[in-house]
C-alpha positions as CSV (number, residue, x, y, z in Angstrom):
1,M,0.5,10.8,27.2
2,R,0.9,12.4,23.8
3,S,-0.7,15.5,23.1
4,S,-3.5,15.8,20.3
5,R,-2.9,19.7,21.2
6,P,-2.3,20.7,17.3
7,R,0.9,23.0,16.6
8,E,-0.1,26.6,17.4
9,S,2.5,27.9,15.1
10,A,0.6,28.6,11.9
11,I,0.9,27.3,8.6
12,S,1.2,29.3,5.2
13,P,-0.6,29.0,2.3
14,R,2.4,28.1,0.8
15,D,3.2,25.1,3.1
16,A,0.2,23.1,2.0
17,S,2.0,23.0,-1.7
18,R,5.7,24.1,-2.2
19,E,5.5,23.6,-5.8
20,P,3.2,24.7,-8.7
21,S,3.2,21.4,-10.5
22,G,1.9,19.9,-6.8
23,P,-1.2,18.9,-8.0
24,R,0.1,17.5,-11.0
25,V,2.2,15.5,-9.5
26,L,-0.1,14.4,-7.0
27,A,-2.8,13.6,-9.2
28,L,-0.1,11.4,-11.6
29,T,1.7,9.9,-9.0
30,T,-1.6,8.6,-7.7
31,L,-2.9,7.1,-11.1
32,Q,0.3,5.3,-11.5
33,Q,0.0,3.6,-8.0
34,A,-3.7,3.1,-9.2
35,G,-2.2,1.2,-12.5
36,L,0.4,-1.1,-10.2
37,T,-2.6,-1.9,-8.0
38,C,-5.0,-2.4,-10.3
39,I,-2.5,-5.5,-11.0
40,R,-1.8,-6.4,-7.5
41,F,-4.8,-6.2,-6.2
42,G,-6.3,-7.6,-9.2
43,L,-4.8,-11.2,-8.1
44,P,-6.9,-11.7,-5.6
45,I,-9.8,-10.7,-7.4
46,L,-8.9,-13.2,-9.7
47,A,-8.3,-15.7,-7.3
48,P,-11.5,-17.6,-7.5
49,F,-11.2,-17.4,-10.7
50,W,-7.7,-19.2,-10.5
51,R,-8.8,-21.4,-8.4
52,N,-11.2,-23.4,-10.4
53,A,-9.1,-23.0,-14.0
54,L,-5.6,-24.3,-12.5
55,R,-7.5,-26.3,-9.9
56,L,-5.3,-24.9,-6.9
57,S,-5.8,-25.6,-3.2
58,L,-6.0,-22.1,-0.7
59,G,-2.3,-22.6,0.1
60,Q,-1.6,-22.6,-3.4
61,V,-3.4,-19.3,-3.8
62,G,-2.0,-17.8,-1.5
63,L,1.8,-18.7,-3.1
64,L,0.5,-17.0,-6.2
65,L,-0.4,-13.7,-4.4
66,G,2.9,-14.0,-2.7
67,A,5.2,-14.4,-5.9
68,F,4.5,-10.9,-6.7
69,D,5.2,-10.0,-3.6
70,L,8.5,-11.2,-3.4
71,G,9.7,-9.7,-6.7
72,A,8.4,-6.4,-5.2
73,L,10.4,-7.1,-2.2
74,L,13.8,-7.5,-3.8
75,F,13.5,-4.1,-5.8
76,F,12.2,-2.1,-3.1
77,I,15.4,-0.7,-1.5
78,P,17.0,-0.4,-5.4
79,M,14.1,1.5,-7.0
80,G,14.4,3.9,-3.9
81,L,18.1,4.5,-4.7
82,L,16.9,5.4,-8.1
83,A,14.9,7.5,-7.1
84,D,16.9,8.8,-5.2
85,R,19.8,9.1,-8.1
86,W,17.6,9.7,-11.2
87,G,14.6,11.5,-10.1
88,E,11.2,10.6,-9.8
89,P,9.8,10.6,-13.1
90,A,11.7,7.7,-14.9
91,V,11.6,5.5,-12.0
92,L,8.0,6.0,-12.3
93,T,7.2,5.7,-15.6
94,A,9.8,2.3,-16.3
95,G,8.4,0.9,-13.4
96,A,4.8,0.7,-14.3
97,L,5.9,0.1,-17.7
98,F,8.2,-3.1,-16.7
99,T,5.7,-4.2,-14.7
100,A,2.8,-4.0,-17.5
101,V,4.6,-5.9,-19.9
102,M,5.9,-8.9,-17.8
103,T,1.9,-9.5,-16.2
104,A,1.3,-9.3,-20.2
105,L,3.3,-12.2,-20.6
106,I,1.3,-14.2,-17.5
107,T,-1.2,-14.6,-20.3
108,R,1.1,-17.2,-22.1
109,A,1.9,-19.3,-19.2
110,Q,0.4,-22.4,-18.8
111,S,1.0,-23.9,-15.3
112,F,0.8,-22.8,-11.7
113,W,4.9,-22.9,-11.6
114,S,5.4,-21.0,-14.5
115,V,2.6,-18.6,-13.7
116,A,4.5,-17.5,-9.8
117,L,7.5,-17.5,-11.9
118,L,6.5,-14.4,-14.0
119,L,4.5,-12.9,-11.4
120,A,7.3,-12.8,-9.4
121,V,9.2,-11.3,-12.3
122,A,6.3,-8.5,-13.0
123,G,6.6,-7.4,-9.1
124,L,9.9,-6.1,-9.6
125,G,8.8,-2.7,-11.0
126,Y,6.1,-2.5,-8.0
127,G,8.2,-0.8,-6.0
128,S,8.6,2.5,-7.9
129,G,4.7,3.5,-7.0
130,Q,5.6,3.4,-3.2
131,T,9.2,4.8,-3.3
132,A,9.2,7.4,-5.9
133,G,5.7,8.2,-5.8
134,T,6.0,8.8,-2.1
135,K,9.3,11.3,-2.3
136,A,7.3,13.1,-5.3
137,V,4.3,14.3,-3.1
138,A,6.3,14.7,0.0
139,A,8.7,17.3,-2.0
140,A,6.1,18.9,-3.5
141,F,3.8,19.7,0.1
142,G,5.1,20.9,2.9
143,P,3.3,19.6,6.6
144,G,0.4,21.6,6.5
145,G,-0.9,19.6,3.7
146,R,1.4,16.8,3.4
147,G,-0.9,14.5,5.5
148,T,-3.7,15.1,3.0
149,A,-2.0,14.7,-0.1
150,M,-0.1,11.5,1.2
151,G,-3.4,10.3,2.1
152,I,-4.9,11.0,-1.6
153,R,-1.8,9.4,-3.6
154,Q,-1.6,6.7,-1.1
155,A,-5.9,6.6,-2.1
156,G,-4.3,5.3,-5.4
157,L,-3.6,1.8,-4.1
158,P,-7.1,0.8,-3.3
159,L,-8.7,3.2,-6.1
160,G,-6.5,0.9,-8.3
161,G,-8.2,-2.3,-6.4
162,V,-11.9,-0.5,-7.2
163,I,-10.6,-0.2,-11.0
164,A,-9.6,-4.3,-11.0
165,A,-12.9,-4.8,-9.1
166,L,-15.1,-3.3,-11.8
167,L,-13.1,-4.0,-14.9
168,L,-11.9,-7.7,-14.4
169,P,-14.6,-10.1,-13.1
170,P,-16.8,-9.4,-15.9
171,L,-13.3,-9.5,-18.7
172,A,-13.0,-13.0,-16.7
173,G,-16.5,-14.4,-16.6
174,A,-16.9,-13.8,-20.5
175,F,-13.1,-14.4,-21.5
176,G,-11.4,-15.7,-18.6
177,W,-8.8,-14.8,-16.1
178,R,-6.2,-14.5,-19.2
179,T,-8.3,-11.9,-20.8
180,A,-8.6,-9.9,-17.6
181,L,-5.4,-10.0,-16.5
182,A,-4.1,-8.3,-19.8
183,G,-6.7,-5.6,-19.4
184,A,-5.2,-4.8,-16.0
185,A,-1.6,-4.7,-18.1
186,A,-2.8,-2.4,-20.3
187,V,-4.1,0.3,-17.5
188,C,-0.7,-0.5,-15.8
189,A,1.0,0.7,-19.2
190,L,-1.2,3.7,-19.9
191,T,-0.5,5.3,-16.3
192,G,3.2,5.0,-16.8
193,I,3.1,7.0,-20.1
194,L,1.0,9.5,-18.5
195,C,3.9,10.0,-15.9
196,W,6.2,10.5,-18.3
197,L,4.4,13.0,-20.5
198,G,3.4,14.9,-17.6
199,L,6.1,14.8,-14.9
200,R,9.0,15.0,-17.0
201,D,9.4,18.7,-16.2
202,T,8.7,18.5,-12.5
203,A,12.3,17.4,-11.2
204,H,14.4,20.4,-13.2
205,G,15.7,22.6,-10.7
206,R,14.8,20.9,-7.7
207,R,17.8,19.6,-5.7
208,P,18.1,15.8,-4.5
209,G,16.0,15.5,-1.3
210,E,14.9,19.3,-1.2
211,A,11.4,19.6,1.3
212,T,11.5,15.7,1.4
213,G,12.6,14.7,4.9
214,R,12.7,16.2,8.7
215,G,14.6,13.5,10.3
216,N,14.7,12.7,13.9
217,G,18.0,14.4,14.9
218,R,21.5,12.9,14.6
219,E,20.4,9.4,13.4
220,G,18.4,11.2,10.3
221,R,21.6,13.0,9.7
222,L,23.8,10.3,9.3
223,A,21.6,8.5,6.8
224,G,23.1,10.4,3.5
225,Q,26.5,9.2,4.4
226,G,28.8,6.3,3.0
227,T,28.1,3.4,1.2
228,I,24.9,1.8,0.2
229,V,25.2,-1.0,3.0
230,D,26.1,2.1,5.3
231,R,23.2,4.2,4.2
232,V,20.9,1.6,5.0
233,R,22.0,0.6,8.2
234,A,22.1,4.2,8.9
235,I,18.3,4.7,8.1
236,L,17.4,1.2,10.2
237,R,19.1,3.2,13.1
238,N,16.9,6.0,12.8
239,T,13.8,5.6,15.6
240,G,10.9,6.6,13.8
241,V,11.7,5.0,10.6
242,L,12.3,1.7,12.3
243,R,9.2,1.9,15.1
244,T,6.7,2.9,11.9
245,T,8.3,0.1,9.7
246,E,7.3,-2.7,13.1
247,A,4.0,-1.7,13.3
248,S,3.4,-1.5,9.6
249,M,4.8,-5.2,9.1
250,L,2.0,-6.0,11.4
251,L,-0.7,-3.9,10.1
252,V,0.1,-5.1,6.5
253,I,-0.7,-8.6,7.5
254,A,-4.2,-7.9,8.6
255,Q,-4.6,-5.9,5.3
256,F,-3.6,-8.6,3.0
257,C,-5.2,-11.4,4.9
258,Y,-8.4,-9.6,4.9
259,Q,-8.8,-8.2,0.7
260,G,-7.1,-11.5,-0.4
261,Y,-9.1,-13.8,1.4
262,L,-12.4,-11.7,1.7
263,A,-14.0,-13.3,-1.4
264,L,-13.1,-16.9,-1.3
265,Y,-14.6,-16.7,2.0
266,L,-17.8,-15.6,1.0
267,V,-17.8,-18.0,-1.9
268,D,-16.7,-20.9,0.6
269,R,-19.0,-20.0,3.7
270,F,-21.9,-17.8,2.1
271,G,-22.3,-20.0,-1.1
272,W,-21.6,-16.4,-3.5
273,S,-20.8,-16.8,-7.0
274,N,-17.0,-16.2,-8.0
275,H,-18.7,-12.8,-9.7
276,A,-20.7,-11.3,-6.9
277,A,-17.6,-12.0,-4.9
278,A,-15.0,-10.4,-7.1
279,V,-17.3,-7.4,-7.1
280,L,-17.9,-7.2,-3.6
281,L,-14.0,-5.9,-3.2
282,V,-15.4,-2.9,-4.9
283,A,-16.5,-1.8,-1.3
284,V,-13.5,-2.8,0.1
285,H,-11.2,-0.5,-1.4
286,L,-13.2,2.4,-2.0
287,G,-13.2,2.1,2.1
288,G,-9.6,1.6,1.6
289,V,-9.8,5.2,-0.4
290,L,-12.1,6.5,1.9
291,G,-10.0,5.7,5.0
292,R,-6.7,6.8,3.7
293,L,-8.3,10.4,3.0
294,A,-10.0,10.6,6.4
295,W,-6.9,9.6,8.2
296,G,-4.7,11.8,6.5
297,A,-6.9,14.8,6.6
298,L,-7.7,13.9,10.6
299,S,-4.0,14.1,11.0
300,D,-3.5,17.6,9.3
301,R,-6.9,19.3,10.7
302,R,-7.3,17.7,14.2
303,Y,-3.7,17.4,15.4
304,G,-1.7,19.4,13.6
305,G,0.2,17.6,10.9
306,R,0.8,15.0,13.9
307,R,0.6,11.4,12.7
308,V,0.7,8.9,15.5
309,P,-2.8,10.2,17.3
310,A,-4.5,9.1,14.1
311,L,-2.2,6.1,13.3
312,V,-3.6,5.0,16.7
313,W,-7.5,5.6,15.9
314,C,-7.2,3.7,12.8
315,V,-5.7,0.7,14.3
316,G,-7.2,0.5,17.8
317,A,-11.0,0.4,15.6
318,G,-9.4,-2.0,13.1
319,T,-8.3,-4.3,16.1
320,A,-12.3,-5.6,16.8
321,F,-13.3,-5.5,13.1
322,P,-12.2,-8.9,12.4
323,V,-14.6,-10.5,14.9
324,G,-17.4,-8.6,12.9
325,L,-16.2,-11.2,10.2
326,I,-16.8,-13.7,12.3
327,V,-20.3,-13.3,13.6
328,L,-21.5,-12.4,10.5
329,P,-24.4,-14.9,10.0
330,H,-24.9,-16.7,6.9
331,V,-28.3,-15.1,6.3
332,A,-26.9,-11.5,6.4
333,H,-28.6,-9.5,3.7
334,P,-25.9,-8.7,0.5
335,S,-26.3,-4.8,1.9
336,T,-24.9,-5.8,5.2
337,V,-22.3,-7.7,3.8
338,T,-21.6,-4.8,1.4
339,G,-20.9,-2.3,4.5
340,A,-18.9,-4.6,6.3
341,A,-16.6,-4.9,4.0
342,L,-16.6,-0.9,3.2
343,I,-16.0,-0.7,6.9
344,G,-13.2,-3.2,6.9
345,G,-11.5,-1.0,3.9
346,I,-11.4,1.9,6.1
347,L,-10.0,0.5,9.3
348,L,-7.5,-2.4,7.8
349,L,-6.6,-0.2,4.4
350,G,-6.8,3.3,5.6
351,W,-3.4,3.3,7.8
352,N,-1.2,3.5,4.7
353,G,-1.2,7.1,4.2
354,L,-0.3,8.0,8.0
355,Y,2.5,5.5,7.7
356,S,4.0,6.9,4.4
357,T,4.1,10.2,5.5
358,L,5.9,9.3,8.9
359,I,8.5,7.1,6.9
360,T,9.6,10.1,5.0
361,E,9.0,13.3,7.4
362,S,11.1,11.0,9.6
363,A,13.5,10.4,6.9
364,A,16.8,12.3,6.4
365,P,16.2,15.0,3.6
366,G,17.5,13.7,0.1
367,Q,17.0,9.7,1.7
368,G,13.0,9.6,1.3
369,A,12.5,7.4,-1.4
370,T,15.7,5.1,-0.2
371,A,14.0,5.5,3.5
372,M,10.6,3.8,2.1
373,G,12.6,1.4,-0.1
374,V,13.9,0.1,2.7
375,S,10.8,0.1,5.0
376,M,8.9,-1.5,2.3
377,T,11.7,-4.3,1.7
378,L,10.7,-5.4,5.2
379,M,7.1,-4.9,5.2
380,Y,6.7,-6.8,2.3
381,T,8.8,-9.9,4.2
382,A,5.4,-10.1,5.6
383,T,3.4,-9.8,2.7
384,M,4.8,-12.3,0.9
385,L,4.9,-15.0,3.8
386,T,1.2,-14.0,5.1
387,P,-1.2,-15.5,1.8
388,P,-0.2,-18.8,1.9
389,L,0.5,-19.1,5.6
390,F,-3.0,-17.7,5.9
391,G,-4.2,-20.2,3.3
392,F,-2.9,-23.2,4.8
393,L,-4.5,-22.4,8.5
394,V,-7.8,-21.8,6.8
395,D,-7.4,-25.0,4.8
396,R,-6.7,-27.2,8.5
397,T,-8.7,-25.2,10.5
398,S,-11.2,-22.7,9.3
399,Y,-11.6,-19.3,8.5
400,A,-12.7,-18.2,12.1
401,V,-9.5,-19.4,13.3
402,G,-7.9,-17.4,10.5
403,W,-9.7,-14.1,11.6
404,A,-9.0,-14.6,14.8
405,S,-5.7,-14.6,14.5
406,L,-5.9,-11.3,13.2
407,V,-7.1,-9.5,16.3
408,G,-3.8,-10.3,18.1
409,V,-1.7,-9.5,15.2
410,M,-3.6,-5.7,15.2
411,A,-3.4,-5.7,18.9
412,W,0.3,-6.0,19.0
413,A,0.3,-3.6,15.8
414,L,-1.7,-1.3,18.3
415,V,0.7,-1.4,21.0
416,L,4.0,-0.9,18.6
417,T,1.8,2.1,17.3
418,Y,2.0,3.7,20.8
419,R,5.7,3.7,20.8
420,I,6.3,5.7,17.1
421,P,7.6,9.1,17.7
422,E,6.9,12.0,15.7
423,P,9.2,13.7,13.4
424,A,11.5,16.1,14.9
425,A,9.0,19.2,13.4
426,H,6.1,17.9,15.5
427,D,8.4,17.0,18.8
428,P,7.2,19.2,22.1
429,A,8.9,22.2,22.7
């Protein structure tokens, strides 16, 4: 049985933030991630508008959602390697600007396949936030505050969803989905420019990988040796990285099915308008923000920097949530639906900060960004395949069958979560 007793050693104030620039690093990497996910999470928000304008089936909508993730999957490892070699500011800036420009070009596309292709190309820059951003925050904060800091940074993902849910439906309703997508691209470009202006000086004088990873013994220390292929293999032999990634590949299935199809579920089953269903995703992403902050703080304060117990609570509670979607009555008041959407965000989106912290703390020093890249590549294999498969399942059965399948997915993830080792600094003496 795992102990939930906090570490007995005192945490110095300096552990909370290792660098004077820590708050600035945290703020700008969070904004950059929000800019990227204003596009990524804006896609399911625009799904009802796409479906009408391009006359798509649910399966085709899922293919468009998966196309962006295919591009991200292909470049997570290169982004991590570039961040470890060239530094975080350059990768954060270039990734955001590239994704913004390619997304803007989608507004000129006229067919389903041209939209899908450009979405895949736009996704190539998406990994910059998860790799370079995670590494920058891990280097700026010590163990005593890293869980909370990483929760704040990872809250940038659903924060981008909140921005998209507030900005895009009015634009799409008034001017069409192309204008709305251009607005998301502008937000993303702005955050990339801010990163370049605000972070250029933060990497000076820091040795590669300083204060980033603690590793899990010998497996972690080998990660920085040899060719790129050898380094990737060594990272995958790291038990902490591998088991955390295995659990995350299941958790992300539930997350992306929930946030990707909730709006369509409300339109199809409850008769909501496209605009009202899209705006409700504000509650989902707000729940994601609250969840990532709360679970990270719980791991720091209640469990003394141990991440796994907090993750077990999050996944365990999330396992039962899809049942609530199935039994939600047709006559449910909008406030009830909003409350359910918020809870779903806390449980099904809230795990991500703990995941990122576990990966970076398990990785060898100097390999935090590369380890995130390897892990995210595997995880995004699931995110790329899940939306179209879930859409095809619902097309051929029902939403109830689709949501029920997520209960099994989350239960499997809970079993795997119990097997994740704490990073070496938190192992019992």
